[in-house]
VEXNU-162431 format. One line per field, with one value per residue (C-alpha): z, y, x; residue in one letter. Coordinates in nm, 4 decimals. Each point is the difference from the previous one (the first is absolute). Layout:
pz: c(Z:...)
py: c(Y:...)
px: c(X:...)
zakol: c(A:...)
END
This chain:
pz: c(3.2789:-0.1740:-0.2761:-0.3200:-0.3586:-0.2764:-0.1789:0.3208:-0.0067:-0.3552:0.1011:0.2676:-0.2241:-0.1388:-0.2201:0.0807:-0.1230:0.2592:-0.0225:0.1713:0.1435:-0.2189:0.2448:0.0044:-0.3659:-0.0247:0.2428:-0.1679:-0.3604:-0.0619:-0.3059:0.1491:-0.0870:0.2090:0.2705:0.1404:0.3424:0.2714:0.0679:0.3479:0.0785:-0.1113:-0.2538:0.0513:-0.2558:0.0583:0.3595:0.1610:0.0774:0.3501:0.2538:0.1549:0.2778:0.3006:-0.0669:0.2057:-0.0406:-0.1277:0.2828:0.2649:-0.0411:0.3069:0.1093:-0.2815:0.1593:-0.2549:0.0261:-0.0714:0.1500:-0.0807:0.1770:-0.2898:-0.2414:0.2176:-0.0059:-0.3789:-0.0344:0.2329:-0.2220:-0.3110:0.1547:0.0922:-0.3702:-0.1173:0.2084:-0.2074:-0.3379:-0.0362:-0.1577:-0.1454:0.3467:0.1755:-0.2278:0.0486:0.3820:-0.0022:-0.2500:0.2575:0.2747:-0.2193:-0.0545:0.3576:0.0817:-0.3089:0.2060:0.1116:-0.1798:0.0404:-0.1586:-0.3126:0.0594:0.0076:-0.3172:-0.1784:0.1108:-0.1038:-0.3269:-0.1184:0.0490:0.0247:0.3623:-0.0337:0.0506:-0.1717:-0.2076:-0.1536:-0.1299:-0.1352:-0.1756:-0.1510:-0.1490:-0.1555:-0.1413:-0.1662:-0.0972:0.1581:0.3272:0.3436:0.1232:0.0365:-0.2603:0.0207:-0.1303:-0.3246:-0.2298:0.0831:-0.2161:-0.2517:0.0194:0.2854:0.0055:0.3038:0.0661:0.3491:0.1884:0.1131:0.3499:-0.1955:0.0616:-0.3026:-0.1654:-0.0623:0.3209:-0.0321:-0.0413:0.2799:0.2354:-0.0869:0.0546:0.3406:0.1353:-0.1177:0.2338:0.2858:-0.0401:0.0108:0.3392:0.1434:0.2275:0.1917:0.1016:0.2145:-0.0979:-0.0429:-0.2385:-0.1872:-0.0625:-0.1370:-0.2399:-0.1082:-0.0694:-0.2223:-0.1780:-0.0816:-0.1810:-0.1822:-0.1394:-0.3835:-0.1757:0.0402:0.1765:0.1356:0.1570:0.1471:0.1471:0.1562:0.1490:0.1330:0.1859:0.1249:0.1401:0.1739:0.1450:0.1429:0.1523:0.1555:0.1497:0.1487:0.1276:0.0605:0.1738:-0.2894:-0.1176:-0.3175:-0.1099:0.0536:-0.1913:-0.2960:-0.0180:0.0038:-0.2803:-0.1980:0.0291:-0.0679:-0.3126:-0.0053:-0.1080:-0.3072:-0.2072:-0.0316:0.2844:0.2309:0.1600:0.1649:-0.1990:0.1602:0.2983:-0.0012:0.3338:0.1577:-0.0911:0.1517:0.3095:0.0283:-0.0372:0.2386:0.2593:-0.0519:0.0596:0.2791:0.1876:-0.1343:-0.1330:-0.0904:-0.2570:-0.3003:-0.2463:0.1066:-0.0269:-0.3515:-0.0990:0.1505:-0.2202:-0.3062:0.1383:0.0163:-0.3494:-0.2422:0.2720:0.1270:0.3292:-0.0543:0.3104:0.2088:-0.1195:0.1254:0.3150:-0.1783:-0.2366:0.2963:0.1815:-0.3052:-0.0902:0.3626:0.0386:-0.3173:-0.0952:-0.2529:-0.2664:-0.2872:-0.0234:0.3773:-0.0445:-0.3272:0.1000:0.2207:-0.3046:-0.1650:0.2570:0.0505:-0.3788:0.0125:0.3145:0.0486:0.0972:-0.3257:0.1943:0.2123:-0.3362:-0.1415:0.3069:0.0115:-0.3636:0.0308:0.3011:-0.1740:-0.3086:0.1924:0.1956:-0.3171:-0.1806:0.2667:-0.0831:-0.3652:0.0391:0.2182:-0.2439:-0.3664:-0.0104:0.2035:-0.2015:-0.0841:-0.0661:0.3478:-0.0189:-0.3185:0.1619:0.3162:-0.2037:-0.2312:0.3051:0.1240:-0.3231:0.0233:0.3481:-0.1115:-0.2747:0.2592:0.2169:-0.2715:-0.0322:-0.3755:0.0201:0.2578:-0.2149:-0.3050:0.1819:0.1364:-0.3537:-0.1422:0.2688:-0.1172:-0.3590:0.1210:0.0442:-0.3613:-0.1113:-0.0465:-0.3170:0.1712:0.1211:-0.3427:-0.1868:0.2394:0.0650:0.3884:0.0877:0.3532:-0.0607:0.1425:-0.3388:-0.1188:0.3311:-0.0352:-0.3363:0.1282:0.2844:-0.2430:-0.2094:0.2940:0.1649:-0.3337:-0.0545:0.3542:0.0240:-0.3587:-0.1280:-0.3604:-0.1584:0.1492:-0.1278:-0.3468:-0.0123:-0.1407:0.2592:0.3490:-0.0670:-0.1645:-0.2887:0.0758:-0.2464:0.2140:-0.0448:0.3611:0.0210:-0.3453:0.0985:0.3224:-0.1943:-0.2649:0.2796:0.1677:-0.3420:-0.1012:0.3297:-0.0422:-0.3594:0.0875:0.3016:-0.2240:-0.2774:-0.2566:-0.0609:-0.3426:0.1526:0.3015:-0.2230:-0.1924:0.3372:0.1244:-0.3194:0.0763:0.3495:-0.1180:-0.2315:0.3056:0.1729:-0.2518:0.0976:0.3778:0.1883:0.3483:0.1747:-0.2847:0.1961:0.1432:-0.3416:-0.1563:0.2616:-0.0962:-0.3799:0.1293:0.2202:-0.2871:-0.2265:0.2682:0.0419:-0.3772:-0.0301:0.2902:-0.0734:-0.3760:0.1001:0.0140:0.3651:0.0064:-0.1702:0.2047:0.3345:-0.0918:-0.0723:0.3059:0.2081:-0.1608:0.0387:0.3632:0.0769:-0.1544:0.1781:0.3261:-0.0450:-0.0586:0.2694:0.2779:-0.0679:0.1862:-0.1296:-0.2486:-0.3484:-0.1675:0.0158:0.2017:0.0489:-0.3366:0.2278:0.0499:-0.3630:-0.0600:0.2731:-0.1560:-0.3382:0.1473:0.1921:-0.3113:-0.1830:0.2758:0.1000:0.3850:0.1048:-0.1871:0.1123:0.3650:-0.0237:-0.1725:0.2457:0.2953:-0.1589:-0.0349:0.3625:0.0906:-0.1763:0.1273:0.3207:0.0400:-0.3496:0.0126:-0.3608:0.0203:0.2825:-0.2050:-0.2979:0.2187:0.1485:-0.3327:-0.1154:0.3307:-0.0651:-0.3571:0.1651:0.2566:0.2863:0.1748:0.3328:-0.1320:-0.2365:0.2929:0.1914:-0.3002:-0.0471:0.3449:-0.0328:-0.3096:0.1664:0.2810:-0.2352:-0.2059:0.2914:-0.1424:-0.3589:-0.2661:0.0327:-0.3805:-0.0543:-0.1596:0.2913:0.2796:-0.1725:-0.0438:0.3652:0.1198:-0.2109:0.1334:0.3496:-0.0267:-0.1215:0.3155)
py: c(-6.0429:-0.2915:-0.1783:0.0143:-0.0983:0.2552:-0.2281:0.0058:0.3806:-0.0048:-0.2512:0.2425:0.2971:0.0684:0.2732:0.1240:0.2734:0.2545:0.3093:0.2733:0.3270:0.2994:0.1386:-0.3148:-0.0231:0.3550:-0.0807:-0.3181:0.0955:0.0853:0.1383:0.0705:-0.1849:-0.2910:0.1276:-0.1557:-0.1513:0.0993:-0.3069:0.1021:-0.1682:-0.3312:0.1099:-0.0963:-0.2144:-0.2273:-0.0641:-0.2521:-0.3325:-0.1199:-0.1238:0.2350:-0.1059:0.1701:0.0420:0.0709:0.3040:0.2320:0.2558:0.0486:0.2423:-0.0974:0.3570:0.0799:-0.0496:-0.1211:-0.0887:-0.3667:-0.2959:-0.2418:-0.0067:-0.1978:0.2648:0.2505:-0.1993:-0.0097:0.3663:0.0937:-0.2167:0.1806:0.3351:-0.1030:-0.1252:0.3435:0.1753:-0.1957:0.0495:-0.3619:0.0419:-0.3365:-0.1562:0.2851:-0.0473:-0.3888:0.0670:0.2567:-0.2117:-0.2739:0.2281:0.1067:-0.3752:-0.0645:0.3342:0.1348:0.3029:0.1008:0.3345:0.0492:-0.3401:0.1495:0.3264:-0.2051:-0.1788:0.3391:0.1436:-0.3060:-0.0670:0.3615:-0.0286:0.3823:-0.0079:0.1398:0.3157:0.2898:0.0718:-0.3593:0.0841:0.3356:-0.1989:-0.2547:0.2828:0.1655:-0.3309:-0.0811:0.3414:-0.0503:0.0835:-0.1253:-0.3311:-0.3676:-0.1243:-0.3499:0.0698:-0.1737:0.1271:-0.1173:-0.1977:0.1927:0.0046:-0.1866:-0.3098:-0.0153:-0.2700:-0.1645:-0.2863:-0.2714:0.1759:0.3092:0.2244:0.2182:-0.0954:0.3552:0.1310:0.3567:-0.1128:-0.2456:0.2725:0.2271:-0.2807:-0.0965:0.3468:0.0340:-0.3134:0.1813:0.3214:-0.2033:-0.1499:0.3283:0.0602:-0.3234:0.0964:0.2475:0.3801:-0.0593:-0.2830:0.1969:0.2650:-0.2551:-0.1353:0.3416:0.1142:-0.3073:0.0402:0.3609:-0.1472:-0.2493:0.2482:0.0146:0.3191:0.1954:-0.1929:0.2948:0.1131:-0.3416:-0.0097:0.3335:-0.1041:-0.3120:0.2058:0.2353:-0.2976:-0.1280:0.3442:-0.0073:-0.3381:0.1000:0.3116:-0.1909:-0.2825:0.1404:-0.2963:-0.2341:-0.0804:-0.1975:0.2942:0.2305:-0.2357:-0.0103:0.3747:0.0170:-0.2432:0.1786:0.3334:-0.1184:0.2038:-0.0649:0.2333:0.1817:-0.2085:0.2638:0.2184:-0.2823:0.2584:-0.1269:0.0441:0.1292:-0.2204:-0.1992:0.1307:-0.0204:-0.3698:-0.0638:0.1930:-0.2210:-0.3281:0.0953:0.0814:-0.3492:-0.1961:0.2323:-0.1175:-0.3684:-0.1195:-0.3263:0.1582:-0.1598:0.1717:0.3606:-0.1346:-0.1203:0.3245:0.1975:-0.1953:0.1106:0.3431:0.0610:-0.1539:0.2313:0.2563:0.1599:-0.1937:-0.3652:-0.0710:0.1227:-0.3081:-0.2381:-0.0904:-0.0668:-0.2272:-0.2027:-0.0251:-0.0711:-0.3053:-0.1226:0.0381:-0.1640:-0.2903:-0.2006:0.2615:0.0547:0.3730:0.0515:-0.1539:0.1868:0.3548:0.0881:-0.0653:0.3104:0.2180:-0.1828:0.0169:0.3729:0.0230:-0.1074:-0.3466:-0.2095:-0.3163:0.0378:0.0643:-0.3271:-0.2001:0.1605:-0.0829:-0.3441:-0.0833:0.1140:-0.2038:-0.3181:0.0628:0.0804:-0.3165:-0.2058:0.1521:-0.0246:-0.3635:-0.0755:0.1652:-0.0121:0.2844:0.2317:0.3225:0.0251:0.3852:0.0895:-0.2622:0.1379:0.3499:-0.1240:-0.1932:0.2869:0.2194:-0.2589:0.0112:0.3727:-0.0153:-0.2720:0.2201:0.2746:-0.2441:-0.1144:-0.3682:-0.0575:-0.3804:0.0149:0.2632:-0.2168:-0.3053:0.2046:0.1277:-0.3481:-0.1160:0.2584:-0.1169:-0.3425:0.1392:-0.0552:0.2225:-0.1528:0.0988:0.2968:0.1556:-0.0684:0.1700:0.2912:0.2788:-0.0046:0.0578:-0.1218:-0.3730:-0.1901:-0.1035:0.3623:0.1213:-0.2588:0.1257:0.3507:-0.1179:-0.1783:0.3127:0.2191:-0.2456:-0.0572:0.3861:0.0973:-0.2513:0.0904:-0.3550:0.1323:-0.3288:-0.1795:0.2503:-0.0300:-0.3844:-0.0277:-0.2615:0.1589:0.2232:-0.1944:0.1408:0.0743:0.1581:0.2632:0.3616:0.0708:-0.2957:0.0700:0.3644:-0.0915:-0.2569:0.2411:0.2472:-0.2495:-0.0968:0.3617:0.0845:-0.3105:0.0864:0.3556:-0.1050:-0.2352:0.2626:-0.1355:0.3346:-0.0664:-0.3025:0.2020:0.2560:-0.2740:-0.1424:0.3367:0.0309:-0.3486:0.1163:0.3157:-0.2183:-0.2142:0.3032:0.0757:-0.3284:0.0319:0.0145:-0.0540:0.1567:0.2675:0.2546:-0.2175:-0.1390:0.3584:0.0975:-0.3043:0.1082:0.3393:-0.1564:-0.2285:0.2975:0.1785:-0.2867:-0.0328:0.3802:0.0157:-0.3043:0.0963:0.3347:0.2429:0.0640:0.3020:-0.1659:-0.3085:0.1769:0.2105:-0.3111:-0.1730:0.3020:0.0008:-0.3717:-0.0060:0.2898:-0.1846:-0.3187:0.1687:0.1627:-0.3074:-0.0906:-0.2190:-0.3702:-0.2930:-0.1446:0.3007:-0.0348:0.0958:-0.2674:0.2248:0.3703:0.1702:0.1980:-0.3248:-0.0698:0.3713:-0.0368:-0.3367:0.1755:0.3129:-0.2238:-0.1957:0.3294:0.1291:0.2839:-0.0586:0.3089:-0.0787:-0.3653:0.1138:0.2091:-0.2658:-0.2815:0.2371:0.0545:-0.3745:-0.0580:0.2568:-0.2337:-0.3294:0.0574:-0.3534:-0.0568:-0.1272:0.0320:0.3776:0.0204:-0.1862:0.2310:0.3012:-0.1148:-0.0476:0.3519:0.1514:-0.1682:0.1514:0.3491:-0.0496:-0.0034:-0.2856:0.0266:0.0271:-0.2969:-0.2129:0.0657:-0.0720:-0.3401:-0.0826:0.0480:-0.1942:-0.2952:0.0192:0.0118:-0.3004:-0.2123:-0.2845:0.0736:-0.2444:-0.0417:-0.0145:0.3532:0.2365:0.2524:-0.2663:-0.1325:0.3412:0.0862:-0.3304:0.0830:0.3527:-0.1328:-0.2716:0.2568:0.2173)
px: c(3.5332:-0.1221:0.1923:-0.1968:0.0470:-0.0563:-0.2567:-0.2048:-0.0006:-0.1192:-0.2926:-0.1123:-0.0524:-0.3461:-0.1119:-0.3502:-0.2189:-0.0935:-0.1950:0.1963:-0.1297:0.0602:0.2528:0.1919:0.0217:0.1121:0.2660:0.0891:0.0570:0.3580:0.1655:0.3357:0.3242:0.1015:0.2280:0.3063:-0.0638:0.2322:0.1895:0.0780:-0.3405:-0.1431:-0.2611:-0.3634:-0.1692:-0.3001:-0.1069:0.2373:-0.1601:-0.1127:0.0716:0.2417:0.2155:0.1456:0.3672:0.3057:0.2169:-0.2695:0.0286:-0.2681:-0.2871:-0.2203:-0.0199:-0.2397:-0.3519:-0.2727:-0.3610:-0.0891:-0.1757:0.2741:0.3333:0.1574:-0.1219:0.1721:0.3250:-0.0090:-0.0886:0.2927:0.2317:-0.1242:0.0558:0.3665:0.0374:-0.1371:0.2572:0.2636:-0.1631:-0.0715:-0.3323:-0.0696:0.0339:-0.1771:-0.3004:0.0028:0.0090:-0.2742:-0.2229:0.0395:-0.1167:-0.3045:-0.0773:0.0105:-0.2095:-0.1893:-0.1068:0.3509:0.0113:0.3852:0.0687:-0.1605:0.1959:0.3183:-0.0816:-0.0675:0.3437:0.1770:-0.1525:0.0547:0.3747:0.0430:0.0669:0.3562:0.2073:-0.1445:0.3261:-0.0275:-0.3470:0.1394:0.2797:-0.2216:-0.2191:0.3031:0.1331:-0.3321:-0.1086:-0.3365:-0.1733:0.1141:-0.1080:0.0904:0.2406:-0.1517:-0.3593:-0.0738:-0.2649:-0.3487:-0.2122:-0.2244:-0.3650:-0.1699:0.2247:0.2128:0.2561:-0.0612:0.1298:-0.2345:-0.0489:-0.1366:0.3048:0.0761:0.3392:0.0842:0.1449:-0.1212:-0.3640:0.0478:0.1155:-0.2831:-0.2433:0.1557:0.0025:-0.3706:-0.0742:0.2033:-0.2019:-0.3332:0.1180:0.1388:-0.2846:0.0741:0.3713:0.1463:0.0551:0.3645:-0.0453:-0.2537:0.2493:0.2534:-0.2759:-0.1123:0.3614:0.0628:-0.3445:0.1032:0.3267:-0.2161:-0.2416:-0.0283:0.1283:0.3250:0.2759:0.1670:-0.3228:-0.0648:0.3337:-0.0527:-0.3213:0.1696:0.2665:-0.2656:-0.1926:0.3249:0.0577:-0.3474:0.0613:0.3344:-0.1490:-0.2954:0.2324:0.3528:0.1128:-0.0833:0.3526:-0.1068:-0.2118:0.2842:0.2476:-0.2301:-0.0422:0.3756:0.0313:-0.2620:0.1696:0.3542:0.0724:0.3681:0.2728:0.1020:0.2376:0.2927:-0.0211:-0.1422:-0.2010:-0.3354:-0.3210:-0.3162:-0.1121:0.3069:0.1404:-0.3549:-0.0158:0.3501:-0.1086:-0.3214:0.1897:0.2791:-0.2790:-0.1397:0.3251:0.0889:-0.3160:0.0266:0.3306:-0.1569:-0.2231:0.1433:-0.2291:0.1184:0.3612:-0.0698:-0.1473:0.2861:0.2433:-0.1967:-0.0455:0.3967:0.0689:0.1523:0.0877:0.3278:-0.0544:-0.0587:0.2004:-0.3017:-0.1846:0.2840:-0.1883:-0.3233:0.1866:0.1342:-0.3408:-0.2099:0.1890:0.0027:-0.3672:-0.1175:0.2181:-0.1997:-0.1236:0.2489:-0.0816:0.0868:0.3518:0.0447:-0.0824:0.3019:0.2068:-0.1539:0.1541:0.3277:0.0668:-0.0447:0.2252:0.3631:-0.1369:0.0431:0.0746:-0.3217:-0.1908:0.1302:-0.0891:-0.3546:-0.0743:0.1607:-0.2159:-0.3222:0.0946:0.0417:-0.3294:-0.1939:0.1127:-0.1594:-0.3170:0.0345:0.0990:-0.3035:-0.2527:0.0082:-0.2341:0.2182:0.0874:0.3630:0.0262:0.1089:0.2766:0.1265:0.0130:0.1584:0.2823:0.0485:0.0542:0.2528:0.1798:0.0122:0.1524:0.2433:0.1174:0.0651:0.1920:0.2281:-0.1381:-0.0170:-0.0218:-0.2847:-0.1736:0.0118:-0.1218:-0.3100:-0.0719:0.0143:-0.2348:-0.2655:0.0454:-0.1187:-0.3455:-0.0985:-0.2885:-0.3419:-0.1982:-0.1799:0.3259:0.1623:-0.2658:-0.0181:0.2491:0.0345:0.3674:-0.0528:-0.0331:0.2996:0.1482:0.0135:0.1409:0.2617:0.0858:0.0306:0.2106:0.2355:0.0345:0.0778:0.2522:0.2028:0.0121:0.0859:0.2840:0.1045:0.0024:0.0394:0.1193:-0.2972:-0.2437:0.1460:0.0236:-0.3549:-0.1027:0.0046:-0.2848:-0.2850:-0.1994:-0.3510:-0.2461:-0.1475:0.0952:0.0943:0.2379:0.1402:0.0719:0.1896:0.1913:0.1058:0.0779:0.2461:0.1498:0.0604:0.1688:0.2116:0.0874:0.0879:0.2112:0.2018:0.0493:-0.2460:-0.1621:-0.1591:-0.1751:-0.0988:-0.1717:-0.1900:-0.1144:-0.1078:-0.2109:-0.1590:-0.0698:-0.1731:-0.2133:-0.0950:-0.0937:-0.2769:-0.1748:0.0508:-0.3322:0.1405:0.3180:0.0036:0.1811:0.2764:0.0604:0.0075:0.2516:0.2052:0.0141:0.1284:0.2682:0.1252:0.0103:0.1962:0.2378:0.0740:0.0583:0.2335:0.1997:0.0195:0.1807:-0.3026:0.0231:-0.2130:-0.2920:0.0329:0.0208:-0.2900:-0.2192:0.1235:-0.1254:-0.3321:-0.0478:0.1115:-0.2387:-0.2951:0.0916:0.0410:-0.3437:-0.2004:-0.2512:0.1467:-0.0302:0.1493:0.2355:0.0738:-0.1644:0.3355:0.2807:0.2420:0.0398:0.0908:0.2542:0.1919:0.0152:0.1187:0.2651:0.1474:0.0271:0.1585:0.2412:0.0852:0.0711:0.2280:-0.2403:0.0519:-0.1791:-0.3186:0.0268:0.0296:-0.3104:-0.1969:0.0982:-0.1030:-0.3244:-0.0412:0.0771:-0.2664:-0.2411:0.1598:0.1845:0.1288:0.1291:0.3472:0.0396:-0.0443:0.2569:0.2605:-0.0665:0.0194:0.3227:0.1509:-0.1132:0.1428:0.3271:0.0155:-0.0714:0.2811:-0.2371:0.1827:-0.1674:-0.3483:0.0635:0.1322:-0.3243:-0.2204:0.1992:-0.0403:-0.3808:0.0022:0.1636:-0.2531:-0.2984:0.1405:0.1210:-0.1959:0.0602:0.1164:0.3809:0.0445:-0.1435:0.2706:-0.0643:0.0562:0.3079:0.1511:-0.0716:0.1709:0.2924:0.0330:-0.0441:0.2616:0.2541:-0.0380)
zakol: c(M:G:V:M:N:R:P:I:L:A:A:T:L:L:V:V:S:A:T:L:S:S:N:M:M:A:A:G:K:Q:T:Q:A:R:R:E:P:D:M:C:V:V:P:A:G:S:Q:P:L:L:P:A:K:L:L:P:G:M:G:T:S:T:R:F:A:V:T:T:K:S:D:E:A:R:K:F:F:Q:Q:G:L:S:Q:I:H:S:F:W:F:M:E:S:E:R:S:C:A:Q:A:A:Q:L:D:P:D:M:A:M:A:H:W:C:I:A:L:S:A:A:S:D:Y:R:P:A:F:Q:L:M:R:N:A:A:N:S:G:T:G:R:G:S:G:A:A:P:A:E:A:S:G:D:A:V:A:R:T:T:N:G:A:A:V:N:P:Q:L:R:A:R:E:A:I:A:K:A:M:A:L:R:D:K:V:T:E:R:E:R:L:Y:I:E:A:Q:A:A:R:R:A:P:G:N:K:D:E:A:D:A:A:Y:I:A:G:L:R:K:L:V:A:A:Y:P:D:D:L:D:A:K:S:M:L:G:L:A:T:S:N:G:F:E:P:V:S:K:E:P:R:T:N:T:M:E:A:I:R:L:L:E:E:V:V:A:K:D:D:T:H:F:G:A:H:H:Y:L:I:H:A:Y:E:G:S:K:M:P:E:K:A:W:H:A:C:E:R:Y:A:Q:L:V:T:N:I:P:H:A:L:H:M:P:G:H:I:Y:A:Q:S:D:K:I:Q:E:A:I:A:S:F:T:S:A:A:E:N:E:L:T:W:I:N:A:D:T:L:Y:P:T:G:H:H:G:H:N:V:H:F:L:I:H:S:L:N:L:G:G:R:Y:H:D:S:M:T:R:A:Q:H:L:L:T:F:K:E:N:P:R:E:R:S:G:N:L:Q:T:V:P:W:R:Q:G:Y:F:G:L:I:K:T:L:V:R:F:E:K:W:N:D:I:L:D:G:T:T:I:P:L:Y:D:K:P:E:Q:N:A:W:R:H:W:A:I:G:L:A:Q:A:A:T:G:Q:M:D:K:A:K:A:T:L:A:D:M:Q:K:D:L:D:D:V:T:S:A:K:E:P:I:S:I:G:T:Q:E:L:E:A:V:I:A:A:R:S:G:D:Q:K:K:G:Y:E:L:F:R:K:A:A:G:R:E:A:A:M:L:Y:T:E:P:P:S:Y:P:R:P:V:A:E:G:F:A:N:V:A:L:A:L:G:D:F:A:T:A:E:K:A:Y:R:E:T:L:G:R:E:P:G:S:G:R:A:F:F:G:L:A:T:A:L:D:G:L:G:K:T:A:D:A:R:D:A:R:S:R:A:A:K:A:W:A:N:A:D:A:D:L:P:Q:V:Q:R:L:R:T:S:T:A:G:Q)
END
């Protein structure tokens, strides 16, 4: 990866007029709202600059046979394929652009560029989630609107700046060369071409999957093809019941077949981790988590992904280690290249904050949130409304940390949470302030803050459902703590149901389970039975939460369930073995232990 300055990039951009075919223009015009990119991938932008380098720690994909007259081009293609298997699309496109430069007639190099630039090579459930969040059709969350008319922004090498257009042009080149390659390569190219076809995206995705099925049927020993089909059919699990959606178990079966035949296939291990996310059985991906990070040691996403599963299991310390390792690795790339996108780093550190929250590490959580707040927004980010840039992820991490650790005085001091004139940030700030005011008995102020949050909601254009749920939870807290327990509990249950039913995201798009907030309020009111039920619901969502175990132990004590309380407290102590010593729960535990 070359080290470049941003002014140099600006100098490489050239806007030229090009007459596009009618099909290309029909495909190119977009009237849809801008989608949120999925920050579990580094989003594509303009084509990365050459030269590419052969890098260590990418994983090895030498088993993938490819037609080329250049051995060097083959090496760069195989590196690009390895990077594709880790969703490192900027670098995979760079590697395959290098391969295409070395051998312009290498059809699969253009296939690789198309797959990388489109940035929709992800589990099917992520594409489903993006569509639901944007209110538009399925597809890459990274696609900007194309230029109107015949003007197309291109770099000096002729590549379109728009990644979707670049992907379509690249696969068109591959299709033009498909008679020069093997039948197997031809099937890869035709499947990708089907996905890039203009028109309905759902139909294009279905045609892509059909093409992959044809490829797998013709070449059942091609483990890369089988892995790609597994990824494309990973439809995930229903958020409330956690039952598998259509094709999900087929996808898992395919991927498990691959790793059973070749335990070094890091792509299949990666896709298995995604396939088991949000399920009742995340532990089935533990082996994949271990192997993936061993096999790919120098790509941030490969070090990051095991944390997804660990955070959903009773393995919070492992999740923290995974996200920490990924953050350290990604900072080396960010520091080496001023053009390196920072969205994935923001996502990774946000997930690290989430895991530190679960592990009872308030001070480290705040340090990481403050780290993300050092990534000041540039004018484009400031004028836009993407919630996935590092600064805004840091802001959200700050809010969730202060609320989960009930730092009410800090929330109310007027300085710990910075003011920011965007409706989403204002809404979450008001949510935290309202909870703090209600917890400290300032009910009139809490009601006024709720009204402010409801006004914020009218202007929100991103994260509308989570913030709407937040207003309902705050209203529930105010009602319950004001003495209207019936109304408060009814609102809590509605808010908890809505929050649990949201499509799976990583980390969750709500600061913490509503059930946890419900349990905390019930416990404060001395309603131990309701608190017990709500804490158990929380643990069903976050099995490694020491905070929920501590709350459960207190509720069980209140119900006279001494043995059960002792067991819950023991599990809390284990979960928070590395928690901050100054937390109230830890101090009470030490006091009770010392007295025995």
